[in-house]
C-alpha positions, -999 to +999 in steps of 0.1 A: +155-298-335+127-322-343+109-312-310+111-275-319+099-281-355+069-301-343+061-276-315+062-247-340+040-265-364+015-274-337+014-238-323+007-224-358-021-249-362-036-242-328-035-204-331-048-204-366-079-224-354-088-198-327-117-183-347-133-218-349-133-221-310-139-185-301-163-193-272-138-212-251-110-188-259-131-158-248-139-176-216-102-180-208-094-144-218-123-128-198-115-149-168-079-139-167-089-103-173-111-102-143-086-120-120-057-097-130-078-065-129-090-073-094-055-082-081-038-052-096-065-028-085-064-040-049-026-041-047-027-005-060-043+004-026-012-007-007+011+012-032-010+043-030-012+042+008+025+038+012+032+066-013+009+088+008+024+079+041+060+084+028+052+116+009+069+141+033+097+120+047+128+141+054+161+122+058+174+149+082+144+144+106+149+120+135+124+107+160+134+098+196+112+074+216+117+056+249+136+023+249+114-007+240+085+014+226+069-002+195+055+032+185+047+067+197+017+055+217+038+032+238+066+057+243+071+078+274+097+105+277+097+126+309+100+164+306+135+163+321+148+139+294+131+160+267+152+190+279+184+169+277+176+157+242+174+193+230+211+198+239+224+168+221+251+173+193+241+171+157+208+189+161+204+219+138+198+253+154+178+282+141+188+319+138+180+324+174+204+295+183+175+274+196+176+237+187+152+225+160+135+200+184+098+196+191+085+175+220+051+159+212+023+146+235+000+123+217-037+119+226-063+099+207-095+118+198-126+110+177-145+127+149-176+119+129-177+119+091-200+145+075-212+121+048-221+089+065-217+096+102-190+070+107-168+078+137-130+075+133-101+080+157-069+100+151-041+117+170-043+151+187-007+162+189+004+186+216+035+204+202+056+235+208+063+266+188+093+248+172+069+228+150+075+250+120+112+247+123+112+209+125+083+205+100+090+232+073+063+217+050+037+229+076+016+258+063-015+275+077-043+278+051-069+297+072-072+313+106-042+315+129-018+294+150-028+282+185-015+303+214+006+288+242-013+280+274-048+282+258-072+254+248-070+260+211-067+236+182-057+238+145-069+210+122-056+200+088-077+207+057-088+171+054-104+172+089-122+204+081-134+190+048-146+156+058-154+157+095-178+176+116-167+201+143-135+214+127-146+246+111-129+277+125-147+288+156-161+253+164-157+241+199-148+205+208-152+190+242-119+173+252-115+158+287-142+180+302-132+213+286-141+232+255-113+236+229-117+261+201-106+255+165-087+286+155-070+275+122-065+251+094-033+239+079-016+215+054+015+195+060+030+190+026+017+159+009+008+140+041-029+147+040-040+111+043-056+113+077-072+138+101-045+156+121-050+181+149-023+202+167-025+220+201-002+235+226+018+207+243+017+223+278-021+227+275-025+191+264-003+178+293-021+199+318-056+189+306-048+152+309-027+154+340+005+142+323+041+151+328+058+133+299+058+133+261+055+105+237+083+115+214+108+142+205+114+150+168+146+168+158+161+182+126+197+172+120+224+195+108+230+169+080+223+132+074+259+124+086+250+139+120+228+109+128+257+088+140+269+116+162+234+119+177+230+082+183+265+080+200+256+109+223+223+092+233+241+060+242+268+079+261+243+096+284+230+073+311+202+098+319+186+092+285+165+061+281+156+068+245+163+054+210+168+076+179+154+065+146+152+080+112+117+093+104+115+070+074+120+040+097+094+051+122+068+057+095+076+023+078+071+005+112+038+023+118+026+016+083+037-020+082+006-035+098-018-014+077+000-023+045+002-059+055-036-060+060-042-044+026-018-068+008-033-099+026-068-088+015-055-082-021-039-116-025-067-134-007-094-119-031-069-122-060-063-159-052-100-166-052-104-149-086-074-167-099-088-201-089-120-193-106-102-181-138-079-212-137-108-236-134-126-218-163-094-221-184-091-259-175-127-265-185-124-245-217-091-263-227-106-297-219-135-288-243-110-278-269-090-310-265-121-331-267-132-314-299-098-322-314-094-358-303-094-371-339-070-344-350-046-351-321-047-388-327-040-383-363-010-362-355+003-390-332-003-415-361+018-395-386+048-391-362+042-363-338+054-373-303+037-365-270+063-339-259+055-313-285+018-319-281+020-312-243+042-282-249+019-268-276-012-270-254+007-254-224+021-227-246-013-220-261-028-217-227-001-192-216-005-172-248-042-170-243-037-157-208-015-129-220-041-107-237-063-111-206-034-100-184-028-069-205-065-061-207-069-065-169-039-044-160-050-017-186-085-016-172-072-014-136-050+016-146-079+033-166-105+030-138-085+030-106-052+048-110-056+080-090-089+069-075-093+081-039-100+055-012-106+061+026-104+029+045-101+032+083-101+070+081-069+071+060-073+088+026-050+081-003-050+076-041-046+042-056-015+039-077-013+014-105+024+012-113+044-007-140+056-031-113+020-040-104+012-044-141+042-068-145+031-087-114-004-090-129+011-104-161+032-129-142+001-139-122-018-145-154+010-165-171+010-187-140-027-192-143-023-201-179+004-227-171-016-243-143-048-242-163-032-258-194-012-286-176-040-312-172-056-306-206-021-309-222-015-343-205-049-354-217-041-343-253-009-363-252-027-394-242-053-395-270-048-430-284-037-434-320-066-459-325-090-430-322-078-416-355-076-451-371-113-459-361-124-426-375-107-434-408 
């Protein structure tokens, strides 16, 4: 009880004297504001990118790739296996009783940005007419669909808007042949990167291939996934693995998201070190200016424990407004801000979870920054006050 009474008395005294030491206090608050603002803003990139990537996930959509493939690019499914996959149980069928399954051949192509001329690379997907059944969020916005057997392309609106050579009627040289852009489309919310479709047979023929990268199917229901997986395992002619679309997208996004988070915490840590060192210096200056006062408190019966706790608590409390201000500024200026690193466009998302993380980060800085000055305050000798008297 004595400890709490002394701590409360010291806290009231310390906080009431803030106007007299406004300079050091503002140094602490502004340092924490900058550190938290930068951390939250950069982490908002990862949250926004993931939200963009997962925007059109359908739990009834399943992707089949060859055994051992880390992703679609490493997968190889011969045409014969693709035909067998279409007859597996659990796959939804349309009004014409055809299975909702689309085989995809993936080719990497490049494009140049209209604004700065930077070249990026993205997938050209060779697909069949079943695309609209498996991807119901697909909608043409201009032009028409590509025709089977012809060298025709359709590009999403982002391609047409940001990159050269994707206006309707434009011709693009692909593997020694001219391919004509005949339409534009949107695919639900997944407009983060340039995406181009063409006829699968035309793509395979142009590149001399006889296998697909993946087969995407729409299930009758989420419960049908187990039935599909069991059928795949029971057929020795199929060397494929079935995964939920969510799992495939998560795996593809993991590396990109990891890179964004590493960059965020690396820069945030540098800012945090700077803010913490600033807080340490400011608190040292405050402690030095109060040496006589602290020694007097020791002389009249205040123990070291409450003094250490009061300095630490003051440091943490001073970090709190900086944390709130930093998170608020990050939300004000960057929430909804569009970024396009590595050719992938998305909007930054400053969420309540990120704000709480920023606050926790700031309180940690306050605790670390106040520790050494608190020890120094507790060690001020009583003789300092006696000499001053």
